[in-house]
C-alpha positions as CSV (number, residue, x, y, z in Angstrom):
1,M,84.8,-73.1,17.8
2,N,83.8,-76.7,18.4
3,E,84.4,-76.7,21.7
4,N,81.2,-75.1,22.5
5,I,79.0,-77.8,21.1
6,P,78.3,-80.3,23.3
7,S,78.1,-84.2,22.4
8,G,74.7,-86.3,21.9
9,P,75.2,-87.6,25.7
10,E,76.0,-84.1,27.2
11,A,72.8,-82.3,25.6
12,K,70.7,-85.7,26.6
13,D,71.8,-84.9,30.5
14,A,71.5,-80.9,30.2
15,L,68.0,-81.6,28.8
16,D,66.8,-83.9,31.4
17,A,68.1,-81.5,34.3
18,V,66.0,-79.0,33.0
19,R,63.1,-81.3,32.6
20,N,63.6,-82.4,36.6
21,S,64.2,-78.9,37.8
22,Q,60.9,-78.2,36.0
23,Q,59.2,-80.9,37.6
24,N,60.3,-80.3,40.7
25,I,59.2,-76.3,40.5
26,L,55.6,-78.1,39.9
27,V,55.8,-80.6,42.9
28,E,56.7,-77.7,45.5
29,Y,54.4,-75.1,43.3
30,T,50.4,-75.0,43.9
31,P,48.5,-72.3,43.1
32,P,46.2,-71.4,46.4
33,I,43.3,-73.4,46.9
34,W,40.9,-70.7,46.8
35,L,42.0,-69.9,43.5
36,R,41.4,-73.4,42.0
37,F,38.1,-73.3,43.9
38,T,36.8,-70.4,42.4
39,M,38.2,-71.5,38.8
40,S,36.3,-74.7,39.5
41,A,32.9,-72.7,40.8
42,S,32.7,-70.0,38.2
43,Y,33.2,-73.3,35.8
44,A,30.1,-74.6,37.2
45,A,28.3,-71.6,37.1
46,I,28.5,-71.6,33.6
47,F,26.9,-75.2,33.1
48,F,24.2,-74.2,35.6
49,G,23.1,-70.9,34.0
50,Y,22.8,-72.6,30.6
51,G,21.0,-75.4,32.1
52,M,18.6,-73.2,33.9
53,T,17.9,-70.4,30.9
54,E,14.7,-70.3,29.2
55,H,13.5,-67.4,26.5
56,E,16.8,-65.0,27.6
57,N,15.7,-65.2,31.3
58,N,17.9,-64.2,34.0
59,W,19.7,-67.4,34.4
60,A,21.9,-65.9,31.5
61,L,23.5,-63.3,34.2
62,A,25.2,-66.8,35.5
63,I,26.8,-67.6,32.5
64,I,28.1,-64.1,31.9
65,A,29.5,-63.9,35.4
66,G,31.0,-67.2,35.5
67,T,32.8,-66.3,32.2
68,L,33.9,-62.8,33.0
69,L,35.2,-65.1,36.5
70,F,36.7,-67.4,34.7
71,A,38.6,-65.6,32.5
72,L,39.8,-63.5,35.5
73,S,40.7,-66.5,37.6
74,C,42.3,-68.1,34.9
75,A,44.5,-65.2,34.1
76,L,45.7,-65.1,37.4
77,Y,46.6,-68.9,37.2
78,F,48.5,-68.5,34.2
79,Y,50.0,-65.4,36.4
80,L,50.7,-66.8,39.1
81,Y,52.5,-69.8,37.1
82,R,54.4,-67.8,35.3
83,L,56.0,-66.0,38.5
84,Q,57.2,-69.1,39.2
85,G,59.1,-69.5,35.5
86,I,56.8,-71.9,34.5
87,K,54.8,-71.3,31.3
88,I,51.4,-73.3,30.7
89,R,50.6,-74.3,27.1
90,L,47.1,-74.3,25.9
91,F,47.5,-77.3,23.4
92,P,49.7,-80.9,25.2
93,R,52.9,-81.9,24.5
94,S,52.6,-85.7,25.3
95,K,50.5,-88.3,24.1
96,T,48.6,-88.9,27.6
97,A,48.1,-85.2,28.2
98,E,46.4,-85.0,24.9
99,K,44.2,-88.2,25.8
100,I,43.4,-86.8,29.1
101,N,42.2,-82.9,27.8
102,V,40.3,-85.0,25.0
103,Y,38.3,-86.8,27.2
104,A,37.9,-84.0,29.8
105,T,36.3,-82.1,26.8
106,F,33.8,-84.7,25.8
107,G,33.2,-85.2,29.5
108,F,32.2,-81.5,29.8
109,A,30.5,-81.3,26.3
110,G,28.3,-84.4,27.9
111,L,27.7,-82.4,31.3
112,G,26.6,-79.0,29.5
113,F,24.4,-81.2,27.0
114,C,22.6,-82.9,29.7
115,S,22.1,-80.3,31.9
116,R,19.8,-78.4,30.0
117,F,18.4,-81.6,27.4
118,L,17.4,-83.0,30.8
119,R,15.8,-80.4,32.2
120,T,14.3,-79.1,29.0
121,E,12.9,-82.4,27.4
122,F,12.3,-84.9,30.2
123,G,11.7,-82.2,33.1
124,I,14.4,-83.5,35.4
125,D,14.8,-80.4,37.2
126,W,17.8,-81.0,39.4
127,A,19.8,-82.0,36.2
128,P,21.4,-78.7,36.1
129,Y,22.2,-78.5,39.9
130,F,23.8,-81.9,39.2
131,C,25.8,-81.2,36.1
132,A,27.0,-77.9,37.5
133,L,28.1,-79.7,40.3
134,A,29.9,-82.8,38.6
135,A,31.4,-80.3,36.7
136,C,33.2,-78.0,39.4
137,I,34.4,-81.5,41.4
138,A,35.8,-82.5,37.7
139,M,37.6,-79.3,37.2
140,F,38.6,-78.9,40.4
141,W,40.0,-82.4,40.1
142,L,41.5,-81.7,37.1
143,L,43.3,-79.0,38.4
144,V,44.8,-80.7,41.1
145,K,46.0,-83.6,39.1
146,L,47.3,-81.7,35.9
147,P,48.0,-78.0,37.2
148,T,49.6,-77.1,34.0
149,G,47.7,-79.8,31.5
150,E,50.9,-81.5,31.3
151,V,51.4,-85.4,32.9
152,M,54.0,-85.6,35.5
153,V,57.4,-87.5,34.5
154,E,57.4,-90.5,36.8
155,D,61.2,-91.7,37.3
156,K,61.3,-94.8,37.3
């Protein structure tokens, strides 16, 4: 009965082999660029619509359309990774990924606040355009650098 239980070093080697195979799949497979761009642009549409909305005008449609398109593109993104055998976690495992996600959260919250506040309080009419473009670029960069939300393991 004890013959099937691996020793400590064997178990560590097996886990390292699984981790390396997952890293190889992540390096080899990237989602299509049009999908990443669609996710980024729809996310930016939410920021733009929020920055331009006043008293429930037509810009609220940009928020609704952006949210729907973002949700659909995220579902497709998760599905394409699932087809490759990779499960994308919503909450990061490593401390480095947690820090990056916290920084991104505060950055996107700041962009959302600035897109509306700068336009309504200071009369800077181009602020929603700038904040939406910054959100699009930041989201696209995060999808390229951290496609699954986790930091890649570097070989030493």
